[in-house]
Steps between C-alpha positions, in 0.01 A plus 500: 500500500468793258660827603422837343800721438320803646462335841773512763529120494517499121777760500696305759471180298600686183810631678590146609458367146678783318843438343651782708582433865239665721633679807308524826589716800402431857278753676331528837284811464353713221789748511763232434277347231467834321876552511549157341242570231649844434843340456366265234448164671247279323344344810472580870582216741294535818785371712432297811843589639450872439147502640615315812806722543291815461276367778806427716437124521691196367420358157356179644122517450467730802275724294166348403353490151278812540802716580692374197191528281435858606854594400480322164166669430644842589786445255252394232298818552811720481658381172402400148747212463387157627566389858621147578447418867734292714255275686750282685367144521138606456430603861396150603345193339308464174193671645710804590643502147152500347398792722828678421457470122145631508598786732803615302315482170206694641739783592646521149840340560640352177665187637601301805816303568476202736806314626521130579623532858307394806285754682612706683789576269834657590681743270711298258825675595467433874659193655227282644213278397470506121303175471288459190132416497417149378482497121137387487397768749654785302385365164147505641544862605607599147211313339253659744639847429468446125149356528354790699673794331337687215811656345749531785851379405620217724878460546641190672821573688751216532705489821673162454839666442454714811407198714801300378297232322682563174440537129318172439235588757463851356445358153259234625292760677511734199348228284221434750420869550478546124254211480305655788442808283748764620551789258870544583775364721735688732826319577668631815865468601724642772827432321725799438532409131227424244630156401225317689212687336674479163522122541132483591395703197709285269360175643136610523331388179147620576313787342451741790677837536771485768560784746814563708581718802867607473542619859813305591639444149484873442777529240284336234363744242158527339659423163651179635171390649316572177756310294456200731127493435358649819173689476527737797746621760358618832715752690314415815641717779765739371280810519424452869859409584628815329247716685604354836861599442403846369270570795756383752763727344266803504379441855857459625614823334210698647567361848873570475475846341194628684368642172359375170699755297782262406271226368250709306687455170471123542123504554217491249344846479146532630375560146618151406295354783199706400530371143517139622190567710322634186451833678487708175228272358299530820518880497405509130192285552402699809522825306309355204210365702477805722468710183238263358311516828493880482373487140221261596401717794501815284281331237239423765457864604 
């Protein structure tokens, strides 16, 4: 598959193959995506956890593909950096994966990440059923995704360490997913230190870029990850988690104080919101085209 560097998929693949560690930030709406882009993140992660949380439902395939797709497409429309979509286990069987790939690519999303857990999946950090899909079943999903995409980047997410099946199974699956045609691997871990993902990266002798999600092993630095040979770090949910705490603090203060006066200094000014909404650009274009309309009308008299 040939990717052009001016396409979203091409830019995502270039970021994964660059010598510098790419950094992705989780988002759940265009506003959070724009904040991440403004801060300098290379990629937006259309986070299944964040999308589910924003909808007030568990991250357990409660939301259907169209709802997740609509969010990923809205992020894509709002930013210039590529969007990599968290697509859980593909929303069903191989036929669902084929439909998913075509749908996400048609909406301009740069890449999809599919994990090798059974459908419906449960968030990896929740105690419960974390059973993996049979190897042949998931390998078929990856091959189908690669066969039907035009440029879309396909990331295979390995959950063997999450499910407790161990390093050998993670490496075995990595080899098969590479043969199936995946563009990159994501190795997931819930340990509170990075030793497990470091061990995987050292043992993996394939050619694919390897992505990590340092949610629980949060003391690891970008420099450490880069020096260990990782291609991308996804900060998958920190933006939403920080906003929950900030909103709760503000709401509590307003309820307790009976006024917003004491929290105003902690809030973003309205102008900042207007800028994130692209309000100045809208007013400029409105003024420009209204003036052009008047000129055209005058010329016709």
